[in-house]
OpenMM code with the backbone's topology and positions (N, CA, C; nanometers):
from openmm import Vec3, app, unit

residues = "GLN VAL LEU LEU GLU GLU SER GLY GLY GLY LEU VAL GLN ALA GLY GLY SER LEU ARG LEU SER CYS ALA ALA ALA GLY ARG THR LEU ILE ASP VAL ALA MET GLY TRP PHE ARG GLN ALA PRO GLY LYS GLU ARG GLU PHE VAL ALA GLY ILE SER TRP SER GLY GLU THR THR GLU TYR THR ASP SER ALA LYS GLY ARG PHE THR ILE SER ARG ASP ASN ALA LYS LYS THR LEU LEU LEU GLN MET ASN SER LEU LYS PRO GLU ASP THR ALA ILE TYR PHE CYS ALA ALA LYS THR GLY ALA ILE VAL THR TRP ASP SER ALA TRP ASN ASP TRP GLY GLN GLY THR GLN VAL THR VAL SER SER".split()
positions = [
    Vec3(-2.2045, -12.1475, -3.6409),
    Vec3(-2.2250, -12.2905, -3.6578),
    Vec3(-2.2724, -12.3189, -3.8003),
    Vec3(-2.2198, -12.4280, -3.8574),
    Vec3(-2.2631, -12.4728, -3.9896),
    Vec3(-2.3417, -12.6018, -3.9717),
    Vec3(-2.4628, -12.6033, -4.0217),
    Vec3(-2.5456, -12.7243, -4.0178),
    Vec3(-2.5197, -12.8034, -4.1446),
    Vec3(-2.4956, -12.9334, -4.1291),
    Vec3(-2.4538, -13.0158, -4.2414),
    Vec3(-2.5442, -13.1380, -4.2550),
    Vec3(-2.5781, -13.1719, -4.3782),
    Vec3(-2.6602, -13.2897, -4.4032),
    Vec3(-2.6094, -13.3619, -4.5267),
    Vec3(-2.5691, -13.4882, -4.5073),
    Vec3(-2.5155, -13.5689, -4.6157),
    Vec3(-2.6258, -13.6451, -4.6887),
    Vec3(-2.5973, -13.6786, -4.8132),
    Vec3(-2.6845, -13.7656, -4.8920),
    Vec3(-2.6007, -13.8343, -4.9983),
    Vec3(-2.6575, -13.9363, -5.0597),
    Vec3(-2.5907, -14.0006, -5.1715),
    Vec3(-2.5269, -14.1342, -5.1421),
    Vec3(-2.5303, -14.1767, -5.0170),
    Vec3(-2.4740, -14.3072, -4.9857),
    Vec3(-2.5600, -14.4200, -5.0409),
    Vec3(-2.5083, -14.5415, -5.0314),
    Vec3(-2.5845, -14.6553, -5.0784),
    Vec3(-2.4981, -14.7780, -5.0932),
    Vec3(-2.5533, -14.8763, -5.1635),
    Vec3(-2.4843, -15.0028, -5.1876),
    Vec3(-2.4374, -15.0054, -5.3319),
    Vec3(-2.3111, -15.0393, -5.3521),
    Vec3(-2.2543, -15.0435, -5.4860),
    Vec3(-2.1572, -15.1602, -5.4941),
    Vec3(-2.1405, -15.2153, -5.6125),
    Vec3(-2.0442, -15.3233, -5.6311),
    Vec3(-1.9032, -15.2670, -5.6429),
    Vec3(-1.8072, -15.3469, -5.6086),
    Vec3(-1.6675, -15.3070, -5.6223),
    Vec3(-1.6408, -15.2629, -5.7657),
    Vec3(-1.5665, -15.1541, -5.7776),
    Vec3(-1.5396, -15.0966, -5.9083),
    Vec3(-1.6387, -14.9903, -5.9506),
    Vec3(-1.7480, -14.9799, -5.8782),
    Vec3(-1.8513, -14.8822, -5.9106),
    Vec3(-1.8215, -14.7448, -5.8548),
    Vec3(-1.9184, -14.6554, -5.8721),
    Vec3(-1.9015, -14.5164, -5.8306),
    Vec3(-2.0211, -14.4690, -5.7494),
    Vec3(-1.9951, -14.3734, -5.6637),
    Vec3(-2.0994, -14.3028, -5.5890),
    Vec3(-2.0582, -14.1578, -5.5776),
    Vec3(-2.1574, -14.0709, -5.5672),
    Vec3(-2.1293, -13.9305, -5.5413),
    Vec3(-2.2038, -13.8890, -5.4158),
    Vec3(-2.1273, -13.8477, -5.3170),
    Vec3(-2.1852, -13.7998, -5.1924),
    Vec3(-2.2024, -13.6485, -5.1986),
    Vec3(-2.3112, -13.6015, -5.1411),
    Vec3(-2.3371, -13.4583, -5.1321),
    Vec3(-2.3544, -13.4187, -4.9867),
    Vec3(-2.3198, -13.2958, -4.9585),
    Vec3(-2.3390, -13.2413, -4.8242),
    Vec3(-2.3949, -13.1006, -4.8399),
    Vec3(-2.5139, -13.0795, -4.7873),
    Vec3(-2.5768, -12.9483, -4.7912),
    Vec3(-2.5460, -12.8745, -4.6622),
    Vec3(-2.4974, -12.7527, -4.6761),
    Vec3(-2.4616, -12.6716, -4.5600),
    Vec3(-2.5623, -12.5592, -4.5408),
    Vec3(-2.5867, -12.5246, -4.4164),
    Vec3(-2.6760, -12.4140, -4.3828),
    Vec3(-2.6216, -12.3439, -4.2595),
    Vec3(-2.6662, -12.2229, -4.2413),
    Vec3(-2.6220, -12.1481, -4.1240),
    Vec3(-2.5270, -12.0366, -4.1625),
    Vec3(-2.4135, -12.0285, -4.0970),
    Vec3(-2.3210, -11.9178, -4.1160),
    Vec3(-2.2588, -11.9195, -4.2547),
    Vec3(-2.1983, -11.8068, -4.2899),
    Vec3(-2.1283, -11.7964, -4.4166),
    Vec3(-2.0160, -11.8995, -4.4238),
    Vec3(-1.9840, -11.9421, -4.5434),
    Vec3(-1.8775, -12.0399, -4.5621),
    Vec3(-1.7423, -11.9750, -4.5918),
    Vec3(-1.7361, -11.8421, -4.5853),
    Vec3(-1.6072, -11.7751, -4.6065),
    Vec3(-1.5118, -11.8192, -4.4973),
    Vec3(-1.3906, -11.8598, -4.5382),
    Vec3(-1.2867, -11.9084, -4.4470),
    Vec3(-1.3266, -12.0372, -4.3749),
    Vec3(-1.4184, -12.1118, -4.4313),
    Vec3(-1.4576, -12.2402, -4.3734),
    Vec3(-1.4096, -12.3522, -4.4646),
    Vec3(-1.3153, -12.4316, -4.4140),
    Vec3(-1.2750, -12.5520, -4.4856),
    Vec3(-1.3809, -12.6596, -4.4646),
    Vec3(-1.3964, -12.7461, -4.5639),
    Vec3(-1.4917, -12.8550, -4.5513),
    Vec3(-1.4237, -12.9855, -4.5853),
    Vec3(-1.4758, -13.0930, -4.5303),
    Vec3(-1.4083, -13.2195, -4.5521),
    Vec3(-1.4998, -13.3390, -4.5359),
    Vec3(-1.4455, -13.4526, -4.5721),
    Vec3(-1.5139, -13.5811, -4.5558),
    Vec3(-1.4282, -13.6720, -4.4680),
    Vec3(-1.4943, -13.7342, -4.3745),
    Vec3(-1.4336, -13.8363, -4.2906),
    Vec3(-1.5165, -13.9634, -4.3060),
    Vec3(-1.4623, -14.0744, -4.2624),
    Vec3(-1.5386, -14.1984, -4.2643),
    Vec3(-1.5035, -14.2833, -4.1428),
    Vec3(-1.5989, -14.3663, -4.1062),
    Vec3(-1.5772, -14.4565, -3.9945),
    Vec3(-1.6327, -14.5936, -4.0301),
    Vec3(-1.5421, -14.6896, -4.0346),
    Vec3(-1.5802, -14.8282, -4.0614),
    Vec3(-1.6100, -14.8976, -3.9285),
    Vec3(-1.6861, -15.0054, -3.9316),
    Vec3(-1.7191, -15.0766, -3.8079),
    Vec3(-1.5942, -15.1189, -3.7318),
    Vec3(-1.5912, -15.0861, -3.6042),
    Vec3(-1.4791, -15.1243, -3.5206),
    Vec3(-1.3536, -15.0423, -3.5390),
    Vec3(-1.3620, -14.9373, -3.6198),
    Vec3(-1.2432, -14.8556, -3.6449),
    Vec3(-1.2700, -14.7104, -3.6056),
    Vec3(-1.1630, -14.6345, -3.5906),
    Vec3(-1.1756, -14.4938, -3.5596),
    Vec3(-1.2130, -14.4153, -3.6851),
    Vec3(-1.2720, -14.2997, -3.6617),
    Vec3(-1.3047, -14.2128, -3.7733),
    Vec3(-1.1755, -14.1603, -3.8367),
    Vec3(-1.1713, -14.1588, -3.9683),
    Vec3(-1.0500, -14.1171, -4.0375),
    Vec3(-1.0804, -14.0127, -4.1453),
    Vec3(-0.9830, -13.9298, -4.1683),
    Vec3(-0.9912, -13.8259, -4.2711),
    Vec3(-0.9893, -13.8908, -4.4093),
    Vec3(-1.0745, -13.8410, -4.4995),
    Vec3(-1.0762, -13.8892, -4.6367),
    Vec3(-1.0287, -13.7801, -4.7330),
    Vec3(-1.0904, -13.6628, -4.7241),
    Vec3(-1.0555, -13.5542, -4.8152),
    Vec3(-1.0994, -13.4218, -4.7549),
    Vec3(-1.0291, -13.3151, -4.7926),
    Vec3(-1.0647, -13.1825, -4.7452),
    Vec3(-1.0435, -13.0797, -4.8541),
    Vec3(-1.1132, -12.9675, -4.8430),
    Vec3(-1.1041, -12.8617, -4.9431),
    Vec3(-1.1122, -12.7273, -4.8725),
    Vec3(-1.0279, -12.6353, -4.9156),
    Vec3(-1.0281, -12.5018, -4.8573),
    Vec3(-1.1535, -12.4255, -4.8980),
    Vec3(-1.1783, -12.3124, -4.8307),
    Vec3(-1.3028, -12.2401, -4.8583),
    Vec3(-1.3074, -12.1889, -5.0012),
    Vec3(-1.1920, -12.1573, -5.0578),
    Vec3(-1.1882, -12.1080, -5.1958),
    Vec3(-1.1933, -12.2209, -5.2977),
    Vec3(-1.1663, -12.3435, -5.2523),
    Vec3(-1.1595, -12.4562, -5.3441),
    Vec3(-1.0241, -12.4746, -5.4088),
    Vec3(-0.9311, -12.3866, -5.3793),
    Vec3(-0.8004, -12.3916, -5.4458),
    Vec3(-0.7091, -12.4993, -5.3880),
    Vec3(-0.7335, -12.5359, -5.2640),
    Vec3(-0.6486, -12.6354, -5.1985),
    Vec3(-0.7320, -12.7571, -5.1615),
    Vec3(-0.6830, -12.8736, -5.1984),
    Vec3(-0.7468, -12.9992, -5.1596),
    Vec3(-0.6430, -13.0925, -5.0997),
    Vec3(-0.6911, -13.1839, -5.0192),
    Vec3(-0.6019, -13.2818, -4.9570),
    Vec3(-0.6777, -13.4135, -4.9482),
    Vec3(-0.6058, -13.5233, -4.9693),
    Vec3(-0.6667, -13.6556, -4.9681),
    Vec3(-0.5828, -13.7514, -4.8851),
    Vec3(-0.6496, -13.8474, -4.8245),
    Vec3(-0.5757, -13.9565, -4.7652),
    Vec3(-0.5187, -14.0407, -4.8791),
    Vec3(-0.4127, -14.1128, -4.8537),
    Vec3(-0.3442, -14.1865, -4.9602),
    Vec3(-0.4381, -14.2827, -5.0327),
    Vec3(-0.5264, -14.3486, -4.9602),
    Vec3(-0.6135, -14.4489, -5.0227),
    Vec3(-0.7178, -14.3863, -5.1144),
    Vec3(-0.7405, -14.2571, -5.1012),
    Vec3(-0.8409, -14.1885, -5.1837),
    Vec3(-0.7797, -14.1210, -5.3066),
    Vec3(-0.6518, -14.0988, -5.3043),
    Vec3(-0.5871, -14.0288, -5.4155),
    Vec3(-0.6048, -14.1053, -5.5458),
    Vec3(-0.6453, -14.0329, -5.6493),
    Vec3(-0.6644, -14.0938, -5.7793),
    Vec3(-0.7997, -14.1584, -5.7991),
    Vec3(-0.8755, -14.1766, -5.6911),
    Vec3(-1.0075, -14.2388, -5.7019),
    Vec3(-1.1193, -14.1442, -5.6595),
    Vec3(-1.0950, -14.0612, -5.5598),
    Vec3(-1.1962, -13.9696, -5.5065),
    Vec3(-1.1632, -13.8266, -5.5468),
    Vec3(-1.2684, -13.7475, -5.5674),
    Vec3(-1.2503, -13.6058, -5.5970),
    Vec3(-1.3464, -13.5244, -5.5107),
    Vec3(-1.2902, -13.4319, -5.4352),
    Vec3(-1.3718, -13.3439, -5.3521),
    Vec3(-1.3893, -13.2108, -5.4237),
    Vec3(-1.5079, -13.1537, -5.4116),
    Vec3(-1.5344, -13.0231, -5.4723),
    Vec3(-1.6425, -12.9530, -5.3906),
    Vec3(-1.6558, -12.8237, -5.4131),
    Vec3(-1.7565, -12.7473, -5.3392),
    Vec3(-1.8112, -12.6367, -5.4277),
    Vec3(-1.9346, -12.5978, -5.3968),
    Vec3(-1.9998, -12.4860, -5.4638),
    Vec3(-2.0494, -12.3949, -5.3526),
    Vec3(-1.9761, -12.2875, -5.3278),
    Vec3(-2.0102, -12.2000, -5.2163),
    Vec3(-2.1418, -12.1267, -5.2385),
    Vec3(-2.1737, -12.0972, -5.3624),
    Vec3(-2.3010, -12.0289, -5.3905),
    Vec3(-2.4193, -12.1176, -5.3529),
    Vec3(-2.4042, -12.2467, -5.3746),
    Vec3(-2.5109, -12.3417, -5.3409),
    Vec3(-2.4904, -12.4040, -5.2036),
    Vec3(-2.3800, -12.3681, -5.1379),
    Vec3(-2.3467, -12.4237, -5.0068),
    Vec3(-2.3491, -12.5760, -5.0105),
    Vec3(-2.2801, -12.6319, -5.1072),
    Vec3(-2.2787, -12.7759, -5.1268),
    Vec3(-2.1362, -12.8274, -5.1362),
    Vec3(-2.1133, -12.9400, -5.0722),
    Vec3(-1.9864, -13.0108, -5.0787),
    Vec3(-2.0117, -13.1446, -5.1465),
    Vec3(-1.9227, -13.1852, -5.2347),
    Vec3(-1.9387, -13.3115, -5.3066),
    Vec3(-1.8163, -13.4003, -5.2866),
    Vec3(-1.8391, -13.5301, -5.2959),
    Vec3(-1.7296, -13.6260, -5.3000),
    Vec3(-1.7632, -13.7291, -5.4072),
    Vec3(-1.6923, -13.7223, -5.5178),
    Vec3(-1.7086, -13.8202, -5.6242),
    Vec3(-1.6143, -13.9369, -5.5958),
    Vec3(-1.6709, -14.0552, -5.5824),
    Vec3(-1.5912, -14.1725, -5.5484),
    Vec3(-1.5998, -14.2724, -5.6623),
    Vec3(-1.4867, -14.3010, -5.7227),
    Vec3(-1.4785, -14.3967, -5.8328),
    Vec3(-1.3938, -14.5162, -5.7920),
    Vec3(-1.4040, -14.6227, -5.8693),
    Vec3(-1.3249, -14.7442, -5.8445),
    Vec3(-1.3356, -14.7877, -5.6987),
    Vec3(-1.4566, -14.7928, -5.6498),
    Vec3(-1.4777, -14.8238, -5.5085),
    Vec3(-1.4346, -14.9654, -5.4745),
    Vec3(-1.3852, -14.9810, -5.3527),
    Vec3(-1.3365, -15.1088, -5.3023),
    Vec3(-1.4144, -15.1464, -5.1766),
    Vec3(-1.4208, -15.2749, -5.1456),
    Vec3(-1.4899, -15.3143, -5.0214),
    Vec3(-1.4370, -15.2431, -4.8983),
    Vec3(-1.3088, -15.2131, -4.8962),
    Vec3(-1.2516, -15.1437, -4.7803),
    Vec3(-1.2946, -14.9980, -4.7699),
    Vec3(-1.3669, -14.9479, -4.8701),
    Vec3(-1.4236, -14.8127, -4.8602),
    Vec3(-1.5559, -14.8126, -4.7840),
    Vec3(-1.6050, -14.9309, -4.7507),
    Vec3(-1.7301, -14.9413, -4.6762),
    Vec3(-1.7178, -14.8724, -4.5408),
    Vec3(-1.8077, -14.7789, -4.5147),
    Vec3(-1.8033, -14.7010, -4.3915),
    Vec3(-1.9211, -14.6039, -4.3889),
    Vec3(-1.9381, -14.5403, -4.2755),
    Vec3(-2.0260, -14.4239, -4.2681),
    Vec3(-1.9417, -14.3029, -4.3030),
    Vec3(-1.9886, -14.2227, -4.3950),
    Vec3(-1.9154, -14.1050, -4.4391),
    Vec3(-1.9786, -13.9797, -4.3800),
    Vec3(-1.8933, -13.8971, -4.3204),
    Vec3(-1.9369, -13.7761, -4.2534),
    Vec3(-1.8829, -13.6522, -4.3231),
    Vec3(-1.9652, -13.5527, -4.3338),
    Vec3(-1.9261, -13.4208, -4.3808),
    Vec3(-1.8888, -13.3374, -4.2583),
    Vec3(-1.7861, -13.2552, -4.2717),
    Vec3(-1.7408, -13.1746, -4.1588),
    Vec3(-1.6970, -13.0370, -4.2058),
    Vec3(-1.6970, -12.9427, -4.1140),
    Vec3(-1.6567, -12.8057, -4.1454),
    Vec3(-1.5769, -12.7473, -4.0302),
    Vec3(-1.4849, -12.6587, -4.0628),
    Vec3(-1.4035, -12.5897, -3.9627),
    Vec3(-1.3549, -12.4595, -4.0234),
    Vec3(-1.3271, -12.3629, -3.9399),
    Vec3(-1.2662, -12.2403, -3.9890),
    Vec3(-1.1172, -12.2629, -4.0093),
    Vec3(-1.0601, -12.1884, -4.1020),
    Vec3(-0.9174, -12.1978, -4.1247),
    Vec3(-0.8776, -12.3084, -4.2194),
    Vec3(-0.7578, -12.3607, -4.1999),
    Vec3(-0.6960, -12.4539, -4.2926),
    Vec3(-0.7478, -12.5962, -4.2737),
    Vec3(-0.7248, -12.6774, -4.3758),
    Vec3(-0.7564, -12.8198, -4.3693),
    Vec3(-0.6578, -12.8879, -4.2746),
    Vec3(-0.7106, -12.9707, -4.1867),
    Vec3(-0.6266, -13.0574, -4.1053),
    Vec3(-0.6877, -13.1965, -4.1077),
    Vec3(-0.6091, -13.2966, -4.0756),
    Vec3(-0.6575, -13.4336, -4.0917),
    Vec3(-0.7095, -13.4968, -3.9631),
    Vec3(-0.6928, -13.4317, -3.8493),
    Vec3(-0.7419, -13.4914, -3.7249),
    Vec3(-0.8823, -13.4403, -3.6958),
    Vec3(-0.9717, -13.5318, -3.6595),
    Vec3(-1.1128, -13.4964, -3.6524),
    Vec3(-1.1467, -13.4042, -3.5355),
    Vec3(-1.0646, -13.4049, -3.4312),
    Vec3(-1.0958, -13.3216, -3.3147),
    Vec3(-1.0914, -13.1734, -3.3465),
    Vec3(-1.0269, -13.1357, -3.4562),
    Vec3(-1.0147, -12.9946, -3.4925),
    Vec3(-1.1349, -12.9439, -3.5718),
    Vec3(-1.2214, -13.0321, -3.6136),
    Vec3(-1.3363, -12.9932, -3.6951),
    Vec3(-1.4555, -12.9671, -3.6041),
    Vec3(-1.5229, -12.8545, -3.6290),
    Vec3(-1.6252, -12.8072, -3.5359),
    Vec3(-1.7647, -12.8619, -3.5612),
    Vec3(-1.7991, -12.8726, -3.6889),
    Vec3(-1.9376, -12.9055, -3.7244),
    Vec3(-1.9414, -13.0356, -3.8043),
    Vec3(-2.0417, -13.1166, -3.7754),
    Vec3(-2.0513, -13.2493, -3.8356),
    Vec3(-2.1938, -13.2794, -3.8798),
    Vec3(-2.2036, -13.3559, -3.9890),
    Vec3(-2.3326, -13.4084, -4.0288),
    Vec3(-2.3593, -13.5397, -3.9573),
    Vec3(-2.4742, -13.5986, -3.9868),
    Vec3(-2.5141, -13.7240, -3.9225),
    Vec3(-2.4506, -13.8454, -3.9884),
    Vec3(-2.4031, -13.8291, -4.1106),
    Vec3(-2.3382, -13.9396, -4.1798),
    Vec3(-2.4288, -14.0092, -4.2793),
    Vec3(-2.3664, -14.0713, -4.3787),
    Vec3(-2.4393, -14.1499, -4.4777),
    Vec3(-2.3618, -14.2794, -4.5010),
    Vec3(-2.4344, -14.3894, -4.5084),
    Vec3(-2.3701, -14.5209, -4.5186),
    Vec3(-2.3304, -14.5500, -4.6630),
    Vec3(-2.2079, -14.5933, -4.6799),
    Vec3(-2.1583, -14.6421, -4.8087),
    Vec3(-2.1169, -14.7867, -4.7897),
    Vec3(-2.1737, -14.8755, -4.8702),
    Vec3(-2.1401, -15.0169, -4.8631),
    Vec3(-2.0964, -15.0637, -5.0005),
    Vec3(-1.9763, -15.1215, -5.0064),
    Vec3(-1.9212, -15.1697, -5.1323),
    Vec3(-1.9108, -15.3219, -5.1237),
    Vec3(-1.9821, -15.3891, -5.2099),
    Vec3(-1.9810, -15.5354, -5.2082),
    Vec3(-1.8751, -15.5883, -5.3034),
    Vec3(-1.8209, -15.7033, -5.2664),
    Vec3(-1.7135, -15.7623, -5.3486),
    Vec3(-1.7712, -15.8520, -5.4561),
] * unit.nanometer
topology = app.Topology()
chain = topology.addChain("A")
for resn in residues:
    res = topology.addResidue(resn, chain)
    for name in ("N", "CA", "C"):
        topology.addAtom(name, app.Element.getBySymbol(name[0]), res)
């Protein structure tokens, strides 16, 4: 099991930036993909970005491409999400997640989850 704790959320104006962090603890992160999901009010949780355990492979939802960057530091057991050019529609609770094996975009395949951090983008 990987224990996950997010930080870095907050309130930002449209066009601004935020950097989310996720601290991992517990088992080794070898062969553990990590990712970010988000859930807006009244909507289902959706995949935002994922990164392989080596960091060599990343995947983004279309709305995040070109604006968000996912990265990880396995030595520090930290996952990051740099979010630039934020839009009001990015407002959601953002969750860090982990799973063994490859990145997939459906949330049911991810084993471990953080509690989430709120991101609010004002217009």
